[in-house]
C-alpha positions in Angstrom: 29.7 20.8 6.6 29.5 22.9 2.9 29.3 21.0 0.0 30.4 23.1 -3.3 29.8 21.6 -6.9 32.2 22.7 -9.8 32.2 21.8 -13.7 35.7 20.5 -14.6 38.1 19.9 -17.6 41.2 18.1 -17.5 40.9 17.1 -13.7 43.8 15.6 -12.2 44.4 13.8 -9.1 48.1 13.5 -7.5 48.8 11.3 -4.5 51.8 12.4 -2.3 55.2 10.7 -3.4 55.8 9.7 0.5 52.1 7.7 0.5 53.7 4.4 -1.2 50.5 2.6 -0.8 49.3 4.1 2.2 46.6 6.2 1.6 45.1 8.8 4.2 48.5 9.4 5.8 49.1 12.2 3.4 47.7 15.2 1.7 46.2 14.7 -1.6 46.5 17.4 -4.7 44.1 17.7 -7.3 43.8 20.2 -10.3 41.2 20.8 -12.7 40.3 23.9 -14.6 36.8 25.5 -13.9 34.9 28.0 -15.9 34.8 31.2 -14.5 31.2 31.9 -14.2 30.8 28.5 -12.5 32.9 29.7 -9.5 30.7 29.5 -6.7 30.2 32.6 -4.4 30.1 30.7 -0.9 33.8 30.4 -1.1 34.0 34.0 0.3 32.7 32.3 3.5 36.1 30.0 3.7 38.7 32.9 3.4 40.1 32.7 7.0 42.8 30.2 5.7 44.3 33.5 3.6 47.0 35.4 5.5 46.1 38.6 3.8 43.0 40.9 2.6 42.5 41.6 -0.8 42.6 44.8 -2.3 41.6 45.2 -5.9 42.8 48.7 -6.5 46.5 47.5 -6.6 47.9 47.5 -10.1 48.3 43.6 -9.6 44.6 43.4 -9.2 43.9 45.9 -12.2 46.2 43.7 -14.3 44.5 40.4 -13.1 41.0 41.9 -13.9 42.4 43.3 -17.7 43.7 39.4 -18.3 40.0 38.3 -17.1 37.9 40.2 -19.2 40.1 39.8 -22.5 38.3 37.4 -24.5 40.5 38.2 -27.5 42.8 35.9 -25.4 41.6 33.7 -23.8 44.3 32.1 -21.9 43.7 33.4 -18.1 44.2 30.1 -16.9 47.6 30.0 -18.1 48.5 33.6 -17.2 46.9 33.5 -13.8 48.6 31.3 -10.9 44.8 30.2 -10.0 43.2 29.5 -6.8 44.5 27.2 -3.8 41.9 25.6 -1.6 42.1 23.3 1.2 39.1 20.7 1.7 37.9 18.0 3.9 37.0 16.0 0.6 37.1 16.1 -3.3 34.8 13.6 -5.7 34.6 13.8 -9.4 32.2 12.4 -11.4 33.5 11.0 -14.8 30.3 11.3 -16.5 29.2 14.7 -15.4 32.3 16.1 -15.1 31.3 18.2 -11.8 34.1 18.1 -9.3 32.2 18.4 -5.5 34.3 20.1 -2.8 33.4 19.6 0.9 34.6 22.2 3.5 34.0 21.6 6.9 36.6 23.7 9.4 36.8 27.3 8.8 40.2 27.5 10.3 41.4 24.8 8.2 39.8 24.5 5.0 39.3 27.4 2.3 41.2 29.7 0.3 44.9 29.5 0.8 46.1 31.4 -2.0 44.8 33.6 -4.8 42.4 35.5 -2.9 42.8 38.3 -5.4 42.0 36.3 -8.4 38.9 34.5 -6.4 37.3 37.9 -5.6 37.9 39.5 -8.9 35.9 36.5 -10.7 33.1 36.8 -8.0 33.1 40.5 -8.2 32.7 40.3 -12.2 29.8 38.0 -11.4 28.1 40.3 -9.1 28.4 43.1 -11.8 27.1 40.6 -14.5 23.9 40.0 -11.9 23.6 43.6 -11.1 23.6 44.8 -14.9 27.3 46.7 -14.8 28.6 44.1 -16.9 27.2 42.4 -20.1 28.2 38.7 -19.1 31.1 36.8 -17.8 34.2 36.4 -20.1 34.7 32.7 -21.5 37.6 32.3 -19.4 38.8 29.4 -17.3 40.9 29.0 -13.8 43.1 26.9 -12.7 41.9 25.3 -9.1 44.0 23.4 -6.6 42.3 21.4 -3.9 44.7 20.1 -1.2 42.9 17.4 1.1 44.7 15.8 4.4 46.1 18.9 5.6 46.5 19.3 9.5 47.3 23.1 9.0 47.1 25.7 6.6 49.7 28.1 7.7 52.7 26.6 6.3 51.2 26.4 3.0 49.9 29.7 3.2 53.2 31.4 4.0 55.1 29.3 1.5 52.6 30.3 -1.4 52.1 34.0 -0.3 55.8 35.1 0.0 56.9 34.9 -3.9 59.1 37.6 -5.0 57.5 39.5 -8.1 59.2 39.7 -11.5 60.4 42.9 -12.0 59.4 45.0 -15.2 63.2 44.9 -16.6 63.0 41.4 -16.4 59.8 41.1 -18.5 60.9 43.4 -20.9 64.6 41.7 -21.3 62.2 38.4 -22.1 60.6 40.4 -24.5 63.9 41.6 -26.4 62.6 45.0 -25.7 66.4 46.3 -25.0 68.0 44.4 -28.2 68.2 47.5 -30.2 69.8 49.2 -26.9 72.3 46.8 -26.3 73.5 47.0 -30.1 73.9 50.7 -29.7 75.9 50.3 -26.4 77.9 47.7 -27.9 80.6 50.5 -29.4 80.5 52.5 -26.0 84.1 51.7 -24.8 85.8 53.4 -21.7 89.5 54.8 -21.7 90.5 51.9 -19.9 89.1 49.4 -22.7 86.4 48.3 -20.7 82.7 48.1 -22.3 79.7 49.8 -20.7 77.7 46.7 -22.0 79.3 44.3 -19.9 78.6 46.7 -16.8 74.6 46.8 -17.1 72.3 44.7 -15.7 69.3 43.8 -17.6 67.4 41.0 -15.7 66.8 40.8 -11.6 69.8 39.4 -9.8 71.7 39.1 -13.2 75.2 40.4 -11.5 74.5 39.0 -8.4 74.4 35.3 -9.9 76.9 36.2 -12.3 79.4 36.8 -8.9 78.3 33.9 -6.9 79.0 31.6 -10.2 82.3 33.8 -11.3 84.9 31.7 -9.1 84.1 28.3 -10.2 83.8 29.2 -13.6 87.0 31.4 -14.0 88.5 28.4 -12.5 87.3 25.7 -15.2 87.3 27.7 -18.1 89.4 30.7 -17.7 86.6 33.1 -18.1 87.1 36.8 -17.2 85.5 38.0 -13.7 82.4 39.7 -14.1 82.6 43.7 -13.0 82.6 44.8 -10.0 80.6 47.9 -10.4 77.8 47.5 -12.6 74.6 49.8 -13.1 70.6 48.8 -13.5 69.5 49.1 -17.0 66.8 51.3 -15.5 69.6 54.0 -14.8 70.9 53.9 -18.2 67.5 54.3 -19.6 66.8 57.4 -17.2 69.8 59.3 -18.4 69.2 58.7 -22.1 65.7 60.1 -21.5 66.9 63.3 -20.3 68.7 63.6 -23.8 65.7 62.5 -26.0 63.9 65.0 -28.1 60.8 62.6 -28.5 60.3 62.3 -24.6 61.4 65.9 -23.7 61.4 68.2 -26.7 63.3 71.6 -26.6 60.1 73.6 -27.6 62.3 76.8 -27.6 63.7 76.1 -23.9 59.6 75.8 -22.9 59.5 72.1 -23.0 58.7 69.8 -20.3 61.7 69.0 -17.8 62.7 65.6 -17.1 62.3 65.5 -14.0 60.8 61.9 -13.8 64.2 60.8 -14.7 65.3 62.3 -11.5 62.8 60.9 -9.3 62.9 57.1 -9.9 64.0 54.3 -12.3 60.8 52.6 -12.7 59.3 55.6 -14.0 61.6 56.3 -16.6 61.7 52.7 -17.5 58.0 53.1 -18.3 58.5 56.4 -19.9 60.7 55.0 -22.2 58.9 51.6 -23.0 56.0 54.1 -23.6 58.3 56.1 -26.6 56.3 59.2 -26.0 52.8 57.0 -27.1 49.4 57.8 -25.1 49.1 54.9 -22.3 47.1 52.3 -24.1 48.8 52.3 -27.4 49.2 48.9 -29.0 52.6 46.9 -27.5 54.0 46.9 -31.4 53.4 50.5 -31.8 54.9 51.3 -28.9 58.1 49.0 -29.8 58.4 50.5 -33.0 58.4 53.9 -31.6 61.1 52.9 -29.2 63.3 51.2 -31.8 63.1 54.4 -34.0 64.1 56.7 -30.8 66.9 54.8 -30.6 68.3 54.7 -33.7 68.1 58.0 -34.0 69.9 59.1 -30.9 72.6 56.0 -31.8 75.3 58.7 -33.0 75.5 60.4 -29.5 74.9 57.9 -27.3 78.0 56.4 -26.5 79.3 60.0 -25.8 76.2 60.5 -23.1 77.9 57.8 -21.3 81.8 59.1 -21.8 80.2 62.4 -20.5 78.2 61.1 -17.5 81.3 58.9 -16.6 83.8 61.9 -16.9 81.7 63.7 -14.3 81.1 61.0 -11.9 84.9 60.1 -12.1 85.9 63.7 -11.0 83.2 65.4 -9.2 85.0 65.1 -6.0 88.0 66.6 -7.8 86.1 69.6 -9.1 85.0 70.4 -5.8 88.1 70.6 -4.3 89.0 73.3 -7.3 85.9 75.5 -5.5 87.4 74.9 -2.1 84.4 72.4 -1.2 84.8 69.6 1.0 83.1 66.9 -0.9 82.8 63.8 1.4 82.6 65.6 4.8 78.3 65.0 4.9 76.4 62.2 5.3 75.8 60.6 2.1 79.0 61.5 0.7 81.3 59.1 2.1 83.6 57.0 -0.4 81.9 53.9 -1.0 83.2 50.7 -2.9 81.5 50.4 -6.3 80.4 46.7 -5.9 78.3 48.4 -2.9 77.2 51.6 -5.0 77.1 50.7 -8.8 77.8 53.4 -11.4 77.9 53.3 -15.2 81.1 54.3 -15.5 84.0 51.7 -14.6 86.8 53.8 -14.7 87.4 54.1 -11.3 86.7 51.2 -8.9 86.8 53.1 -5.8 85.2 56.1 -5.9 83.0 58.6 -3.9 79.4 58.3 -3.5 77.9 60.9 -5.8 74.2 60.7 -5.4 72.1 60.8 -8.7 70.1 63.6 -7.4 73.0 66.0 -8.5 74.3 64.1 -11.4 71.2 63.8 -13.2 70.1 67.3 -13.5 73.7 68.4 -13.2 74.2 66.3 -16.6 71.3 67.8 -18.0 71.2 71.0 -16.6 69.8 74.7 -18.1 71.2 77.9 -18.0 68.8 81.0 -17.4 68.8 83.3 -20.3 69.3 80.6 -23.1 70.6 76.8 -23.0 73.9 75.3 -22.8 74.2 72.7 -25.6 77.0 70.0 -25.1 78.8 68.3 -28.1 81.3 65.8 -27.8 83.0 64.6 -31.2 82.7 61.1 -31.7 84.0 58.9 -28.4 87.1 60.3 -27.8 86.6 64.3 -26.4 85.6 63.6 -22.8 89.5 63.7 -20.9 91.5 65.6 -23.5 92.1 62.5 -25.7 91.9 63.7 -30.0 88.8 62.8 -31.4 87.3 61.9 -34.6 86.3 65.0 -36.9 82.7 66.2 -36.6 80.5 68.1 -33.6 77.3 66.3 -31.8 74.7 68.2 -30.5 73.6 66.2 -27.4 70.8 68.6 -26.8 69.9 71.0 -24.2 71.5 70.6 -20.8 68.3 70.8 -18.6 67.1 70.4 -14.9 64.7 71.0 -12.5 63.9 74.1 -10.1 67.0 75.5 -8.6 69.2 72.2 -8.9 71.2 73.0 -11.8 72.3 76.7 -10.0 73.2 74.8 -7.1 75.7 72.5 -9.0 76.8 74.9 -11.4 80.1 75.8 -9.8 81.0 72.0 -9.4 80.1 71.3 -13.3 82.0 74.3 -14.7 85.4 72.7 -14.1 84.0 69.2 -15.4 82.6 70.3 -18.8 86.1 72.0 -19.7 87.2 69.1 -22.1 84.0 69.1 -23.6 83.0 71.6 -26.2 79.9 73.9 -24.8 78.2 76.0 -27.5 75.8 78.9 -25.5 72.5 78.9 -27.8 70.8 81.9 -27.0 66.9 81.7 -27.1 65.8 83.3 -30.5 63.6 86.3 -30.6 59.8 85.6 -31.1 59.2 85.9 -34.6 62.2 85.4 -35.8 64.8 82.2 -37.1 67.4 81.5 -36.1 68.9 78.5 -33.7 72.3 77.1 -32.3 
């Protein structure tokens, strides 16, 4: 039997509610906070009860380490889920403030959850001993110990299958999209629907709304949630392509917005940084991000009117050049509820891959740049528009994709005013 002693703060015992005066028949839970520099290295000998090995090179592990070493914000015991141990016996000495853990069976007792936290803490202790780290941070970690388990498998499976909260949900919690919401509130499509009502800002937001809709609509007469919706990360990827902060024109020599084509998460992270270097303070990123959005505000609704027009008419445009779009794999019509799209103008449309729409909407012509400008709000589709002409920015793309899609895109941009900006000669002034 192995006996481990750990200093404890706020020690609590929780008896099983089913026990009702019958001690020993049900598991007992103990919780306390322990200084991270007091976690015994012997716990590494009791890892057989954890269902997975630990990889300290993952992004999650790096975040845990960063939180642990952040003495300026000593809240590691709040941010981290802590360490879960199965033990044979637990005793607490009120006078000394010490907890004693007794572990006897390696297949039953030991670490069940929080293996990464445990290894990261003990790795830091080793670095201090080796002189690689000056001292251990003044942090606490939450310890949870359960006695009386007959098998660790059920608890280990339950504790190690939690779904991680995605980045967009965390940023919504931080109000990172509030300025964008205010701008998109004025983006209304030709059928009267607002783009903002079709955007999912939180994980499972629209799915939960659809599940609750029948009962809610019946009770208070509220409208049903939209059938077709779009992840806010896709909205941001589209905006990023037109941002002169993230992808400046630089006389057509700027970096192409390939990251917008490659993945939603990459685009979101780039937007959150707002062109600042990695590691920039969060407040600086927030100010830069909001400034970026406010400068783009006059053209943002038109960007999505353009996108919606291209997506809704993509299939018809292919027929004008005698192409049979929809005959290949990945082009079959799909329900908008299954294949969400930003524009709610058509509840049943062909599945147009983003790999064609993204670079096509932001395409670049050789020998110059096509600039798309749409007078405020109603130029797309032949509608009358307000006076004025807005310069959207260079239509750029990646590699040969724009040339590939150019025959299809040309009929689509007929309702949109186009101006060709010829690259000015070196050393001369000029512009669009």
